C-alpha positions, 0 to 999 in steps of 0.5 A, a space after each residue: 810157918 804152921 799154926 800152933 796146935 789148938 792144945 796150946 793154952 791161951 795166956 791172954 784172951 778177950 771175951 766179948 769185949 765192948 768199949 765206947 770212946 767218949 761221945 758214944 763212939 763204938 770201938 769194940 763190939 763183943 770182940 773175942 780172940 785168944 793169944 796162945 803161949 809162945 805164938 806169933 799172932 798178927 792182928 789185921 784190920 783196916 783203920 778203925 777196926 779196933 786194933 789199937 783199942 784192943 791192945 790198950 785193953 790187953 795191957 790194962 790201959 782201958 777197961 771194957 764196958 762189957 766182957 773181960 780180959 783173961 790172963 791164964 784163963 782168969 779175969 784180969 784185975 784193975 786194982 794197983 797191985 793187979 795192974 802192976 803184975 799185969 804190966 810186968 807180964 804184958 808189955 806194950 810197944 806203941 806205934 809212935 816211940 815218942 809216945 813212950 820215950 820220956 826220960 833224958 837218956 836211953 838208959 834212964 828211959 829203959 830203967 823206968 819200968 824195972 825200977 817201978 817193979 821195985 827191983 834192986 838197982 843192980 838187977 835193974 842195971 843188969 836188965 837194962 844193959 842186957 836189953 840194950 845189947 839184945 837190940 844192938 843199941 848198947 852204945 846209945 845208952 847215954 844218948 839223949 832220946 831226942 837225938 835218936 833216929 826213928 829206928 833207934 827210938 823204936 828200939 829204945 822204946 822196946 828196950 824199956 819193955 824188954 827190961 821188964 822181961 814180959 812173957 807177952 809182947 804187944 807191938 802196934 805197927 812195929 815196922 811202920 816208918 822203918 826202912 827195909 834194913 830197920 824192919 829186918 833188924 827189928 824182926 830179927 830181934 823179935 824172932 830171937 825173943 820168940 825163940 826164947 819163949 816170948 809170946 808176940 802179938 803185933 798189929 800191922 797194915 802190912 798183910 805180906 808181913 803177916 803172911 810171912 811171919 805170923 803163926 796165926 792171924 786174927 782179922 778185925 772189922 767194925 770192932 769185932 773179930 771176924 776170924 782167927 786161925 792159921 795164917 795161910 788158911 785165913 789169908 787165902 779167904 779172899 771173901 773174908 779179906 774183902 769184907 775186912 777191907 784188906 787185899 790178899 798177900 802179893 806173895 800168895 797171889 804170885 805163888 797161886 798163879 805159879 802153882 807153888 807154895 811160898 810164904 815169903 819172897 825167899 821161898 818164892 825166889 827159890 821156886 823160881 830159881 829151881 824152875 829155870 832151864 
């Protein structure tokens, strides 16, 4: 998948973000990057590079000590009303769904966000049922959240965010802990959302997923954005990946060895099949 044109506007951006955790531990050091409307942006980096801290800045949970978060090119506000509007536009799905699910049942949990937006009960019900149906868990609406499998918890947590209908969705390690079937189901759901106009930003340690699925990648290291650009171009830079503590995508290494172009296993297998006698 090719990167979006540079003419696409940035709907969300970090400008020279600085942040330290208690004890003076630096997490972000002048970090800057842009999220383009309708894109699939993958945030890559080793543990401690700043990925999760950036996401908590992008939805207003953390406030930078320096720099700014921009929404549609304007600095974001941190008063109650501004944060409410911000979080209705930018949804965050945490890596561990147990950190996000707290209501007794799936339907009650998915209703919490839209109710906080002040929507009428009928509108909340409609949004919740739509979100559950989109994610294939309509039959789990009355299931206690503590009785869900890990994959079901992931989708239930996502349903609560989707019911708020954010234009931008942040996903922290969305496929971590999922089996291959669960990962494929989740990615298929996200692909449909992206096709409908939702901007997706996801962090991952799975560089092969980033290579196959992202329009753009931003590589973080030591609290800075080392590079942001078209996926195939950035991930072909072995020196950059080494500095960031990452390895090149396996698909890219195999495709280069064969002298073909492939972004995922299906394309690579097609090249191999075409080359058979």
